[in-house]
ROZALUM-907948 format. One line per 2 residues: their letters; for each residue y negated, z, x of N, C-alpha, C. Coordinates in pm, whole numbers, plus 50000, padded with zeros to 5 digits. Atoms other than C-alpha are relative to their C-alpha. Last residue first. Example, Ala and Ser with C-alpha at 12.3 -4.5 7.8 and 13.67 -1.06 7.14 Angstrom:
BEGIN
sa> 50119:49994:49918:50106:50714:51367:49891:50073:49923; 50119:50000:50089:50450:50780:51230:49880:50000:50090
//
This chain:
BEGIN
dk> 50057:50114:49871:49675:74100:38552:50094:49965:50049; 50116:50047:50021:49834:74275:38207:49950:49971:50092
ke> 49976:50093:50039:50180:74390:38442:49867:49852:49904; 49930:50168:49902:50007:74495:38687:50083:49921:49920
rk> 50125:50053:49996:49822:74774:38392:50019:49898:50130; 50070:50083:50114:50120:74841:38243:49880:49932:50068
se> 49888:50092:50056:50343:74927:38591:49886:49919:49867; 49998:50080:49904:50045:75168:38660:50088:49878:49976
ww> 50121:50061:49996:50058:75344:38372:49951:49932:50064; 49947:50050:50117:50433:75423:38424:49887:49868:49990
ak> 49905:50175:50031:50388:75473:38706:50037:49893:49955; 50079:50103:49890:50145:75745:38626:50054:49862:50036
lr> 50039:50089:50079:50387:75883:38399:49953:49920:50066; 49942:50132:49990:50583:75964:38704:49947:49896:49828
ar> 50029:50102:49902:50348:76149:38870:50100:49872:49915; 50141:50077:49968:50208:76330:38582:50103:49925:50067
ve> 50011:50022:50166:50564:76457:38489:49921:49940:50030; 49968:50047:50031:50622:76601:38833:50033:49874:49883
ke> 50049:50131:49878:50373:76737:38880:50071:49883:49937; 50056:50102:49996:50483:76894:38562:49963:49916:50085
yg> 49965:50079:50091:50745:77046:38690:49908:49886:49936; 49841:49996:49997:50522:77301:38873:50037:49919:49949
qd> 49973:49899:50001:50136:77254:38793:50119:49959:49992; 49904:50033:49881:49978:76925:38847:50087:50134:50003
sp> 50079:50003:49858:49890:76856:38518:50050:50019:50105; 49884:49904:49886:50011:76667:38248:49976:50027:50067
sy> 50068:50010:49845:49741:76511:38008:50069:50052:50098; 49907:49873:49968:49937:76496:37638:49940:49897:50177
yr> 50025:49872:50004:49689:76281:37377:50048:50100:50123; 49897:49940:49947:49645:75932:37476:49956:50158:49946
kg> 50135:49917:50035:49517:75639:37214:50099:50178:50059; 50074:49998:49857:49559:75286:37314:49978:50231:50037
kl> 50003:50092:49826:49600:75185:36995:50001:50058:50126; 50044:49862:49908:49496:75515:36711:50084:49936:50157
vt> 50076:49906:50038:49426:75291:36422:50007:50089:50152; 50116:50152:49985:49737:74979:36479:49832:50143:50038
pl> 50008:50119:50148:49971:75305:36433:49860:49916:50086; 50035:49949:50065:50134:75414:36804:49900:49934:49864
nq> 49915:49872:50077:50411:75319:36940:49953:50004:49925; 50082:49975:50046:50277:74957:37130:50088:50139:49895
qe> 50015:49998:50157:50483:74927:37377:49951:49975:49900; 50129:49934:50079:50498:74880:37720:50089:49935:49900
vf> 50028:50125:50055:50906:74902:37846:49838:50001:49960; 50148:50023:50061:51039:75152:38023:49964:49874:50040
hg> 49917:49988:50118:51455:75185:38175:49831:50067:49923; 50019:49844:49941:51369:75192:38547:49995:50021:49804
py> 50027:49908:49924:51364:74830:38427:49945:50114:50025; 50124:50054:49897:51413:74693:38111:50016:50079:50088
dh> 49943:50168:49981:51716:74692:37850:49892:49902:50137; 49888:50064:49874:51715:75026:37853:50051:49856:50030
ay> 49992:49945:49862:51369:75063:37700:50090:49936:50121; 49959:49893:49906:51480:74855:37394:50018:50032:50092
ky> 49898:50055:49904:51242:74609:37298:50001:50132:50050; 49999:49875:49994:51130:74600:36876:50052:50017:50169
gk> 50060:49980:49847:50997:74263:36828:50006:50167:50108; 49974:50085:49910:51144:74273:36459:49896:50035:50083
gy> 49971:50027:49838:51222:74601:36396:49974:49906:50062; 49992:49920:49875:51203:74563:36038:50017:50013:50110
gf> 50054:50021:49814:50990:74232:35972:50030:50145:50019; 50164:49978:50022:51032:74227:35571:49957:50033:50129
er> 50147:50173:50035:51332:73979:35569:49875:50042:50001; 49991:50080:49872:51517:74287:35812:49896:49898:49882
ml> 50076:49943:49901:51455:74558:35530:49908:49876:50158; 50184:49967:50069:51566:74353:35276:49915:50017:50122
kt> 50101:50064:49981:51863:74338:35500:49933:49954:49937; 49929:50050:50055:51956:74704:35553:49917:49793:49982
vp> 49841:49968:50070:51954:74916:35772:50001:49940:49888; 49976:50087:50096:51603:74743:35980:50142:49988:49921
nr> 49924:50019:49967:51509:75085:36163:49988:49882:49860; 49842:49966:50125:51197:75086:36182:50088:49964:50024
lh> 49932:49880:50029:50933:75115:36465:50122:50015:49956; 49912:50035:49882:50878:74701:36505:50097:50136:50033
lp> 49877:50007:50040:50712:74754:36155:50087:49982:50162; 49968:50103:49955:50435:74994:36278:50119:49960:49986
vp> 49913:50052:49836:50488:75345:36096:49964:49815:50038; 49827:50030:50053:50241:75334:35774:50005:49971:50177
en> 49932:50129:50005:49875:75428:35874:50201:50020:49977; 49865:49991:49984:49796:75811:35799:50041:49862:49955
rs> 49920:50058:50088:49395:75724:35820:50144:50035:50052; 50023:50167:50032:49221:75974:36058:50095:49970:49893
re> 50120:50066:50001:49116:76331:36027:50009:49838:49964; 50097:49947:50167:49392:76555:35918:49891:49886:50004
vd> 49909:50028:50098:49643:76373:36163:49926:50054:49873; 49960:50148:50015:49399:76300:36462:50051:50024:49823
qq> 50134:50005:50034:49303:76683:36496:50026:49846:49881; 49982:49948:50136:49702:76809:36426:49894:49936:49964
vk> 49938:50101:50156:49736:76505:36701:49993:50068:49893; 50100:50120:50020:49422:76678:36905:50096:49922:49923
sy> 50110:49975:50108:49605:77022:36852:49914:49869:49998; 50031:49956:50218:49896:76890:36976:49914:50008:49924
ae> 49941:50155:50024:49788:76753:37351:50020:50032:49797; 50130:50115:50032:49535:77077:37373:50084:49872:49967
dl> 50081:50029:50089:49884:77261:37391:49865:49950:49915; 49949:49991:50132:50095:77086:37530:49931:50052:49908
sn> 50043:50132:50099:49832:77051:37796:50110:49948:49909; 50077:49974:50223:49820:77462:37800:50003:49834:49974
sk> 50020:50157:50076:50034:77465:38181:49934:50011:49888; 50070:50036:50191:50098:77776:38361:49940:49835:49977
pa> 50180:50039:50010:50324:77811:38694:49951:49968:49865; 50011:50202:50033:50559:78033:38595:49870:50017:50001
ta> 49997:50052:49876:50537:78461:38760:50007:49793:49955; 50105:50013:49922:50435:78609:38423:50004:49902:50144
ly> 50190:50056:50069:50657:78401:38203:49924:50017:50081; 49980:50132:49996:50953:78496:38408:49889:49935:50001
av> 50027:49960:49825:50849:78910:38483:50015:49837:49983; 50060:49960:49938:50870:78859:38081:49893:50019:50171
ae> 50058:50135:50020:51178:78712:38059:49824:49995:49972; 49981:50123:49927:51311:78992:38254:49958:49860:49934
al> 50057:49969:49867:51143:79247:38075:50009:49902:50104; 50157:50084:49998:51249:79103:37757:49931:50035:50165
al> 49951:50218:50017:51657:79078:37900:49818:49928:49972; 49968:50032:49884:51599:79485:38007:49959:49845:49979
sg> 50103:50065:49897:51451:79540:37693:50000:49947:50099; 50078:50129:49973:51779:79460:37521:49870:50028:50089
ep> 49953:50165:49890:51952:79741:37627:49881:49929:50038; 50101:50029:49964:51731:80019:37369:50044:49920:50166
mg> 50059:49937:49941:51775:79853:37164:50073:50085:50012; 50054:49886:50088:51993:79575:36995:49889:50043:50182
if> 49956:49826:49934:52282:79417:37214:49928:50081:49944; 49856:49940:49946:52282:79086:37019:50053:50115:50002
hv> 49895:49986:50132:51939:79028:36845:50118:50058:50048; 50024:49968:50089:51802:79129:37149:50065:50033:49899
aq> 49894:49881:49911:52015:78925:37367:49975:50085:49904; 49814:49993:50031:51937:78623:37157:50096:50172:50011
qa> 49987:49940:50095:51568:78716:37244:50120:49975:49888; 49979:49854:49978:51585:78706:37580:50014:50066:49852
av> 49891:49890:49940:51741:78402:37576:49998:50068:49948; 49876:50008:50114:51503:78214:37343:50093:50125:50037
sv> 50077:49941:50093:51228:78320:37633:50119:50064:49863; 50026:49859:49949:51428:78206:37897:50004:50153:49882
ml> 49857:49991:49987:51503:77845:37782:50022:50173:49996; 50003:49966:50121:51117:77863:37664:50157:50053:50022
aq> 50013:49905:50028:51073:77911:38066:49992:50059:49822; 49880:49948:50027:51316:77665:38185:49905:50125:49919
pd> 49844:49971:50123:51068:77401:38059:50092:50099:50028; 49862:49988:49992:50839:77484:38362:50094:49988:49886
am> 49973:49941:49889:50517:77331:38380:50097:50045:50079; 49923:50102:49908:50623:77135:38094:49998:50069:50134
gv> 49954:50147:50064:50502:77406:37850:50105:49950:50107; 49971:50043:49865:50341:77753:38038:50057:49825:49974
de> 50069:49969:49871:50103:77858:37817:50103:49968:50126; 50142:49936:49935:50172:77785:37519:49937:49938:50094
sa> 50023:50123:50045:50583:77690:37481:49807:49929:50024; 49949:50043:50023:50637:78008:37638:50002:49804:50060
fr> 50070:50025:49926:50393:78178:37489:50056:49922:50081; 50077:50079:49986:50583:78127:37196:49859:49926:50130
vl> 50006:50124:50044:50842:78233:37278:49948:49873:49994; 49981:50065:49850:50702:78543:37440:50048:49906:50001
rr> 50120:50047:49850:50537:78590:37164:50075:49959:50012; 50104:50179:50048:50804:78558:36909:49886:49932:50086
av> 49960:50111:49984:51007:78813:37153:49941:49873:49951; 50037:50031:49885:50739:79065:37083:50156:49882:50076
yl> 50130:50046:50023:50834:79100:36713:49972:49881:50185; 50032:50150:50067:51189:79079:36809:49929:49911:49968
pd> 49966:50112:49858:51157:79374:37007:49971:49848:49904; 49885:50071:50042:50971:79562:36676:50032:49913:50147
eg> 50017:50115:50065:50771:79794:36833:50118:49973:49975; 49949:50051:50089:50807:80127:36897:50014:49889:49909
ae> 50076:49955:50184:50593:80345:37100:50057:49908:49859; 49944:49864:50055:50846:80298:37371:49923:50070:49904
lm> 49827:49911:50107:50865:79926:37271:50002:50101:50039; 49994:49989:50123:50459:79858:37299:50157:50043:49989
rg> 50110:49866:50129:50353:80069:37597:50097:49923:49865; 50002:49852:50024:50639:79875:37815:49942:50106:49869
lw> 49889:49990:50036:50568:79564:37758:50026:50133:49994; 49979:50063:50188:50214:79604:37816:50088:49952:49952
yl> 50010:49797:50070:50354:79802:38160:49920:49949:49849; 49897:49884:50044:50535:79467:38194:49966:50155:49977
aa> 49921:49985:50108:50272:79252:38174:50122:50059:49944; 50041:49925:50167:50028:79450:38361:50101:49991:49917
dp> 50026:49858:49982:50334:79408:38683:49919:50065:49887; 49881:49936:50042:50372:79057:38611:50016:50169:49990
ds> 50026:49833:49968:50026:78983:38649:50110:50056:49968; 49895:49985:49911:50012:78566:38594:49958:50156:50112
gr> 50087:49966:49856:49691:78569:38420:50090:50033:50118; 50063:50129:49955:49872:78371:38124:49943:50063:50167
ls> 49923:50100:49979:50105:78664:38160:49918:49875:50034; 49935:49953:49902:49852:78927:38109:50134:49913:50082
kh> 50054:50059:49927:49693:78744:37847:50024:50025:50166; 50012:50076:49952:49956:78814:37667:49910:49958:50022
la> 49802:50050:49974:50085:79137:37719:49952:49828:49994; 49969:49967:49869:49710:79289:37674:50099:49858:50053
si> 50075:50087:49881:49690:79079:37352:49972:50033:50138; 49933:50065:49955:50016:79258:37220:49917:49888:50101
ld> 49816:50043:49943:49870:79534:37280:50059:49876:50015; 50009:50024:49905:49536:79494:37103:50067:49928:50102
yh> 50025:50195:50001:49729:79275:36773:49890:50073:50171; 49902:50119:49997:49927:79650:36727:49944:49883:50098
qe> 49900:50003:49883:49646:79893:36812:50147:49888:50067; 50105:50076:49914:49437:79751:36534:50090:49994:50178
gd> 50185:50018:49960:49653:79807:36292:49981:49951:50082; 50083:50050:50096:50021:79753:36180:49837:50007:50014
kd> 49895:50129:49953:50282:79848:36446:49894:49930:49909; 49979:50013:50138:50034:80169:36511:50045:49844:50026
yl> 50039:50106:50104:49976:80311:36838:50048:50010:49870; 50115:50042:50116:49892:80594:37029:50032:49809:49981
la> 50051:50161:49974:50186:80687:37217:49858:49990:49908; 50025:50054:50079:50205:81108:37240:49936:49863:49996
rr> 50191:50008:49993:50393:81158:37531:49970:49995:49837; 50044:50079:49985:50705:81366:37421:49879:49904:49991
ql> 49840:50089:49977:50891:81688:37401:49978:49850:50003; 50096:50078:50002:50548:81880:37390:50117:49840:49986
ae> 50022:49949:50080:50743:82209:37354:49938:49832:49916; 49912:49995:50157:50982:82106:37521:49885:50004:49913
ei> 49929:50125:49999:50782:81984:37844:50085:50024:49873; 50093:50161:50076:50553:82292:37776:49980:49898:49996
te> 50000:49956:50102:50846:82508:37832:49871:49953:49892; 49893:50041:50095:50945:82347:38122:49959:50027:49855
ls> 50021:50111:50009:50583:82368:38267:50146:49974:49907; 50001:50136:49943:50617:82742:38205:49993:49868:49977
lk> 49932:50116:50025:50398:83015:38019:50118:49919:50125; 49983:50100:49827:50328:83359:38172:50113:49851:49944
rh> 49875:50091:50039:50291:83552:37831:49975:49911:50095; 50029:50179:49950:50103:83854:37976:50112:49888:49917
gd> 50095:50053:50102:50136:84204:37884:50008:49866:49960; 50056:49940:50012:50282:84369:38182:49853:49937:49906
ae> 50062:49880:49968:50621:84414:38115:49824:50028:50002; 49961:49946:49915:50624:84031:38001:49948:50156:50006
sa> 50103:49919:49941:50471:83913:37669:50175:50123:50081; 50000:49865:50055:50757:83630:37523:49920:50087:50105
ta> 50059:49955:49882:50734:83270:37491:49990:50165:50060; 49860:49994:49912:50839:83064:37276:49951:50097:50132
qt> 49898:49905:50132:50519:83161:37040:50187:49982:50025; 50025:49896:50023:50302:83006:37334:50093:50125:49906
am> 49956:49915:49845:50449:82722:37412:50026:50163:49993; 49910:50016:49961:50402:82634:37071:50063:50086:50072
el> 49984:49930:50146:50049:82691:37010:50112:50054:50057; 50067:49868:49903:50003:82509:37355:50082:50087:49910
an> 49883:49957:49843:50194:82244:37256:50017:50066:50027; 49876:49950:50118:49976:82251:36881:50094:50054:50137
la> 49946:49929:50015:49696:82210:37140:50083:50082:49911; 50016:49900:49845:49777:81960:37382:49993:50172:49897
vr> 49857:50001:49949:49853:81741:37054:50005:50125:50121; 49824:49953:50101:49552:81854:36832:50114:49973:50084
ad> 50033:49861:50060:49322:81734:37125:50062:50073:49925; 49984:50031:50185:49467:81332:37128:49962:50238:50044
gn> 50122:49998:50064:49338:81232:37486:50022:50039:49891; 50041:50152:50015:49668:81126:37587:49836:49979:49944
am> 50072:50071:50115:49834:81440:37516:49957:49923:49955; 49874:50088:50094:50097:81376:37785:49935:50013:49857
vv> 49958:50214:49992:49820:81409:38073:50068:49989:49873; 50171:50067:50022:49645:81744:37950:50027:49852:50012
lh> 50004:49924:50204:50009:81955:37842:49861:49898:50048; 49977:50150:50095:50108:81766:38245:49959:50079:49839
al> 50031:50192:49945:49814:81899:38422:50096:49924:49946; 50204:50061:50085:49809:82269:38232:50010:49867:50035
ad> 49968:50022:50171:50217:82323:38311:49891:49978:49957; 49889:50113:50042:50117:82201:38675:50026:50049:49884
ep> 50058:50116:49986:49835:82438:38691:50048:49882:49963; 50028:50059:49885:49989:82729:38558:49982:49926:49970
lk> 49937:50084:50055:49938:82887:38139:49951:49942:50198; 50022:50068:49917:49900:83257:38153:50101:49840:50022
vk> 49904:50105:49984:49837:83359:37803:49946:49984:50153; 49938:49941:49863:49706:83770:37766:50075:49867:50041
lk> 49877:50023:49917:49761:83752:37414:50041:49929:50049; 49911:49876:50016:49440:83852:37308:50147:50009:50015
gl> 50034:49855:49956:49290:83571:37392:50061:50072:50065; 49865:49868:49942:49491:83310:37272:49951:50089:50031
gr> 49897:50053:49896:49218:83127:37040:50163:50090:49978; 49940:50091:50106:48994:83211:36727:50110:49993:50120
de> 50064:50002:50097:48824:83554:36870:50082:49911:49892; 49964:49949:49963:48961:83604:37214:50021:50046:49831
dk> 50072:49923:50091:48886:83331:37356:50121:50037:49944; 50101:49884:50019:49047:83246:37667:49948:50059:49885
ia> 49909:49938:49914:49368:83028:37648:49885:50132:49941; 49874:49955:50101:49163:82822:37336:50043:50154:50044
re> 50106:49974:50059:48869:82742:37577:50091:50067:49905; 50053:49878:49901:49114:82660:37873:49889:50097:49886
vi> 49927:49923:49992:49242:82378:37621:49979:50117:50058; 49958:49967:50127:48966:82228:37507:50090:50096:50039
lr> 50059:49930:50045:48825:82203:37864:50050:50092:49855; 49966:49870:49946:49146:82038:37951:49942:50158:50007
ve> 49874:49922:50063:49149:81818:37667:49983:50111:50074; 50046:49948:50202:48757:81705:37793:50125:50076:49984
ed> 50105:49870:49984:48843:81687:38150:49980:50036:49906; 49916:49890:49932:49142:81410:38033:49907:50156:50025
tl> 49886:49988:49832:48934:81226:37882:50094:50139:50013; 50054:49939:49898:48868:81224:37486:50067:50026:50161
sn> 49913:49880:49976:48960:80947:37305:49949:50086:50079; 49819:50030:49955:48684:80767:37152:50040:50117:50091
ls> 50009:49820:49941:48423:80815:36869:50124:49964:50111; 49829:50020:49947:48304:80468:36698:50007:50129:50143
fv> 49942:49985:49904:48030:80506:36407:50121:50003:50133; 49858:50027:49972:47973:80299:36110:50019:50034:50202
rc> 49961:49978:49845:47653:80374:35972:50185:50002:50053; 49922:49946:49889:47749:80303:35602:49943:49955:50157
rs> 50092:49905:50014:47566:80114:35325:50072:50110:50088; 50125:50095:49964:47682:79724:35432:49950:50153:49963
ll> 50072:49995:49834:48028:79915:35517:49885:49973:50000; 50055:49865:49905:48046:79964:35149:49966:50024:50105
as> 50130:49921:50084:47968:79653:35030:50059:50171:50006; 50149:49953:49918:48189:79506:35304:49886:50058:49937
iv> 50010:50129:50085:48531:79675:35181:49880:49954:50025; 50115:49939:50033:48670:79914:35473:49919:49882:49923
ef> 49927:49882:50174:49009:79852:35586:49896:50079:49937; 49888:50042:50116:48939:79534:35822:50017:50059:49860
sp> 50085:50162:50086:48565:79556:35944:50136:49954:49938; 50143:50026:50118:48643:79939:35966:49975:49898:49941
ne> 50169:50102:50032:48901:79896:36203:49967:49972:49890; 49953:50155:50002:49179:80173:36160:49843:49933:50019
tt> 50010:50011:49870:49130:80551:36298:50008:49804:49989; 49963:50083:50024:48925:80656:35979:50111:49976:50191
ag> 49968:49975:49874:48695:80921:35932:50122:49887:49999; 49864:50117:50015:48481:80851:35628:50031:50032:50082
il> 49946:50077:49814:48117:81037:35610:50206:49979:49995; 49845:49984:49940:47955:81022:35262:50014:49945:50191
tv> 49966:50091:49830:47662:81128:35169:50157:49978:50058; 49896:49937:49898:47648:81200:34771:49958:49951:50070
vg> 49938:49845:50106:47406:81218:34484:50122:50075:50079; 50033:49926:49920:47197:80921:34738:50096:50099:49963
ne> 50125:49915:50058:47186:80629:34486:49960:50175:50018; 50082:50117:50035:47417:80384:34677:49841:50075:49966
vy> 50044:50024:49836:47677:80635:34817:49857:49915:50011; 50059:49863:49942:47705:80754:34448:49950:49918:50131
pl> 50120:49949:49984:47723:80378:34383:50033:50143:49994; 50113:50046:49964:47957:80302:34591:49881:50038:49880
ia> 50122:49919:49946:48228:80572:34567:49895:49933:50012; 50055:49877:50067:48430:80392:34312:49914:50150:50066
dq> 50110:50103:50153:48415:80022:34414:49970:50185:49961; 50083:50024:49916:48675:80240:34761:49850:49946:49889
qt> 50009:49919:49958:48924:80339:34499:49891:49984:50089; 50021:49941:50104:48951:80009:34392:49982:50130:49976
kn> 50091:50082:50038:48986:79815:34695:49906:50091:49859; 49957:50201:50099:49251:80028:34778:49880:50023:49967
fr> 50073:50018:50079:49165:80426:35028:50010:49802:49902; 49978:50014:50102:49369:80464:35293:49973:49949:49881
hi> 49959:50077:50016:49136:80345:35529:50137:49980:49874; 50037:50052:50100:48985:80634:35415:50037:49940:50047
ed> 49947:50134:50002:49201:80849:35676:49958:49905:49841; 49927:49975:49844:48966:81181:35644:50125:49829:49893
if> 49877:50105:50026:48736:81128:35296:50048:50001:50156; 49890:50041:49829:48423:81402:35375:50140:49866:49920
mi> 49876:49988:50019:48181:81412:35086:50117:49950:50115; 49919:50092:49897:47884:81582:35197:50147:49971:49940
tr> 49818:49987:49999:47706:81714:34943:50032:49893:50095; 49899:50228:49980:47312:81743:34939:50124:50075:49999
qg> 49901:50052:49840:47164:82140:34822:50033:49824:50014; 50020:50102:49919:46909:82107:34539:50072:49988:50110
sl> 50078:49926:49891:46965:82458:34376:49994:49921:50126; 49965:49843:49986:47092:82372:34032:49887:50064:50190
kr> 50027:49928:50079:47032:82041:34002:49949:50152:49998; 50090:50004:49900:47212:81956:34370:49804:50029:49893
rr> 50067:49936:49902:47451:82139:34312:49885:49997:50011; 50067:49871:50054:47492:81968:33942:49943:50081:50101
ra> 50105:50041:50076:47510:81615:34094:49907:50124:49927; 50137:50007:49939:47729:81733:34340:49863:49980:49953
ed> 49996:49814:49950:48012:81931:34113:49887:49905:50058; 50082:49866:50139:47975:81606:33875:50002:50120:50121
vv> 50163:50029:50009:48029:81395:34249:49983:50089:49847; 50119:49887:49902:48324:81625:34356:49874:49914:49972
rr> 50026:49859:49929:48445:81537:34027:49918:50024:50100; 50103:49978:50051:48438:81171:34040:50019:50141:49984
ld> 50052:50054:49969:48649:81125:34328:49892:50054:49952; 50049:49922:49898:48876:81335:34242:49925:49976:50066
av> 50038:49934:50113:48975:81115:33911:49914:50131:50124; 50143:50015:50096:48969:80815:34114:49925:50146:49985
ga> 50022:50127:50049:49263:80947:34386:49826:50018:49914; 50190:49969:50128:49269:81198:34629:50041:49811:49953
sv> 49983:49910:50125:49638:81224:34824:49892:49952:49906; 49919:50085:50036:49608:80975:35124:50066:50150:49867
as> 49986:50103:50010:49243:80987:35152:50212:49975:49919; 49895:50128:49939:49256:81293:35173:49987:49902:49961
lp> 49955:50059:50096:48889:81473:35035:50121:49966:50101; 49930:50056:49906:48649:81754:35192:50176:49935:49898
sf> 49954:50035:50093:48333:81850:34986:50162:49901:49992; 49891:50059:49892:48117:82050:35241:50090:49938:49892
hs> 49888:49945:50060:47804:82163:35112:50036:49852:50030; 49971:50089:50111:47522:82087:35350:50110:50085:49875
kt> 50028:49941:50074:47324:82314:35563:50057:49976:49864; 50129:50066:50073:47229:82035:35787:50017:50114:49883
vs> 50086:50060:49917:47455:82181:36121:49835:50017:49902; 50104:49893:50006:47697:82300:35888:49870:50033:49991
ai> 50019:49919:50123:47795:82013:35752:49933:50146:50052; 50090:50069:50092:47725:81801:36051:49991:50056:49821
vy> 50113:49995:49992:47992:82004:36199:49843:49982:50004; 50047:49856:50026:48225:81986:35994:49874:50074:50051
al> 50039:50056:50145:48186:81585:36002:49993:50213:49927; 50131:50034:49988:48230:81616:36370:49946:50018:49896
tt> 50032:49871:49977:48547:81853:36305:49857:49965:50072; 50033:49934:50107:48716:81581:36145:49930:50094:49974
kg> 50103:50097:50059:48628:81292:36402:49929:50083:49855; 50084:49906:50071:48733:81516:36675:49944:49916:49910
ng> 50124:50054:49900:48948:81253:36906:49824:50095:49941; 50040:49907:49933:49248:81383:36783:49862:50009:50078
pp> 49941:49864:50023:49398:81049:36660:49917:50066:50111; 49823:49951:50000:49202:80727:36767:50042:50160:49961
gw> 49984:50004:49867:48818:80613:36628:50119:50045:50013; 49915:50053:49928:48607:80570:36365:50076:50055:50130
li> 49999:49931:49822:48332:80791:36252:50159:49955:50003; 49817:50032:50016:48232:80598:35876:50009:50051:50147
ms> 49901:50065:49921:47910:80679:35770:50081:49981:50027; 49823:49985:50032:47651:80762:35498:50065:49963:50137
pl> 49975:50119:50115:47279:80863:35641:50139:50021:49961; 49843:50077:49960:47225:81183:35747:49966:49944:49921
qd> 50023:50141:50098:46837:81251:35752:50129:49922:50067; 49988:50024:50122:46811:81652:35846:50039:49886:49948
se> 50090:49972:50064:46678:81659:36178:49965:49981:49871; 50076:49863:49981:46899:81847:36372:49928:49945:49920
ic> 49941:49823:50158:47172:81589:36190:49890:50086:50080; 49955:50000:50128:46960:81279:36264:50050:50106:49971
kr> 50117:49969:50033:46873:81363:36647:50022:49992:49821; 50044:49787:50019:47242:81415:36677:49869:50026:49957
lv> 49960:49924:50052:47288:81070:36585:49968:50131:50007; 50065:50085:50081:47039:80847:36813:50137:50139:49855
rg> 49897:50141:50118:47115:81033:37090:49948:50034:49881; 50143:50164:50011:46827:81254:37263:50082:49892:49897
eg> 50184:50055:50018:47081:81483:37400:49941:49905:49991; 50083:49964:49900:47429:81398:37314:49874:50013:50006
vl> 50053:49857:50034:47615:81382:37014:49914:50029:50136; 50063:49961:50140:47667:80998:37006:49941:50110:49944
he> 50095:50109:50046:47701:80887:37346:49956:50022:49874; 50153:49966:49947:47869:81237:37446:49885:49880:49940
qg> 50095:50094:50097:48160:81176:37220:49802:50032:50057; 49922:50171:50010:48364:81462:37381:49842:49984:49894
vf> 49991:50038:49854:48352:81864:37297:49976:49814:50001; 49918:50151:50050:48183:82013:37000:49969:49933:50187
ea> 49764:49927:49994:48103:82415:37104:50046:49857:50010; 49943:49941:49806:47703:82304:37164:50147:50038:49992
ls> 49982:50052:49820:47731:82118:36879:49994:50027:50047; 50165:49996:49973:47773:82425:36605:50040:49824:50135
rp> 50134:49955:50125:48080:82566:36473:49902:49949:50019; 50151:49966:49965:48362:82374:36711:49961:50028:49846
rm> 50053:50104:50083:48748:82380:36545:49838:50061:50048; 50078:50076:49884:48975:82636:36752:49846:49926:49926
ra> 50066:49843:49915:49115:82790:36464:49850:49964:50093; 50094:49926:50051:49237:82458:36328:49869:50094:50047
al> 50051:50050:50010:49430:82400:36645:49808:49973:49909; 50058:49974:49838:49562:82694:36705:49844:49918:49996
pv> 49945:50034:49914:49710:82623:36316:49877:50057:50129; 50105:50079:49921:49544:82866:36070:50060:49946:50069
dh> 49923:50063:50079:49902:83065:35841:49896:49833:50056; 49873:50048:50003:49714:83370:35931:49958:49859:49903
ll> 50058:49963:50172:49407:83384:36130:50193:49916:49914; 49983:50147:50050:49472:83510:36499:49995:50018:49844
gg> 50046:50155:49945:49310:83775:36591:50001:49931:49945; 49971:50107:49881:49561:84074:36686:49890:49827:50018
de> 50001:49921:49877:49559:84195:36320:50078:49886:50143; 49931:49897:50041:49453:83896:36076:50061:50064:50121
vp> 49926:49999:49864:49141:83722:36068:50057:50145:49981; 49978:49872:49958:48900:83607:35780:50128:49954:50088
ve> 49851:50084:49951:48708:83319:35833:50121:50096:50005; 49881:49960:49894:48359:83453:35747:50126:49986:49928
eg> 49963:49851:49988:48117:83233:35576:50151:50064:50057; 49998:49919:49908:47933:82970:35685:50002:50137:49969
ka> 50102:49894:50086:47936:82736:35433:49982:50077:50066; 50164:50076:50008:48052:82452:35675:49956:50079:49906
el> 50071:49992:49873:48332:82735:35833:49865:49908:49972; 50081:49848:50028:48429:82860:35436:49936:49951:50209
kg> 50098:49987:50045:48523:82473:35378:49894:50147:50013; 50134:50105:49963:48666:82355:35744:49894:50088:49834
ld> 50118:49978:49933:48910:82651:35621:49898:49928:50047; 50013:49886:50081:49055:82568:35296:49885:50032:50133
fl> 50071:50077:50046:49079:82169:35428:49850:50101:49944; 50096:50083:49885:49281:82293:35728:49880:50040:49974
tm> 50012:50106:49926:49490:82524:35427:49904:49950:50107; 50122:50047:49971:49517:82887:35380:49983:49847:50062
//
């Protein structure tokens, strides 16, 4: 029996087959413990708590098509099952990983016949709807529009990017939060005590240190917690008193490592690099190192991180500390040369350096102004005195005529028009008073003052 088969039986209110000992055959603990009512549902109080809009819609049987958006293991699929059960709707689950347009049409045809014969509504649940391409999503549109089916889509990705606008406009988007540690603990404790669907008849004993570790390492994902609990239970033999006493070591082995919430091609990727960038800009080395670790330990491409650090060195540190760019490029070279995990320390060094370096975005602002002028003003030819007179004809046309060689003047500086005439006198770069740029500012100020003195 598959997870979706179980969901179909529960949604219809039918009996679920139970083996000797109270355990469902071939059904994981996470599926067995799936709530059957809103009263059993844990978490998402902002959506299904008493008096909330979605709960009112469910209880009044005024159900819109919707997209449930949130991280893994926080109850999206479960909530869809509960909605079908409460509203007494027929539940037709599909997985976008394996379903195609033919499957969608089959569900729609069945929904039409069902409505004609019994008047029963059909909920078409599409798990991981973000994996459907545009053609597949387009195929759903008319049936959601005319109410043949009520769509409930589940996704871990931002619907703004992954669901076509036409379908998105016909659905309500509900954002589900990660479960809190307290909520995960409640779910685990229920599973241990429940004798019908859980592990109650196995008399599982879970000490507080093991329970705390399980809850924290589940990282807000109830499925991870229940799967690890079930594996640890199966790996633990009953003692003379009939109890299965799980240890911290067994739980650690069942978990292996923390379930890190990360998708290198999804929103988490952009959220974490944004957090890293903003922590660097805020001169917070502790936060910057933490976000770096979150990315690297979750499997992010270290060279991607290195590229972002090189960009940051120019964009947010700039001339306040020219060494920042050299350190960042050196970190990229180190990662490329020695690989991972050893290269992580080179990236950590660069992150610490960038976070503690003086900051200036003067170069970024200067280049933005340059881009605007290049785009909007006339692209005038290079002034003749700045051109190299490499041939006799060029010299005859005035190439290089009047050019002042800076090294021939005091301080190796001489006033000279180097911009096109239309931009004469324009200033793009205004150095800050941070770090090395303070010296640059003073140097430029001295040159500008010498210009004014000569004019006077």
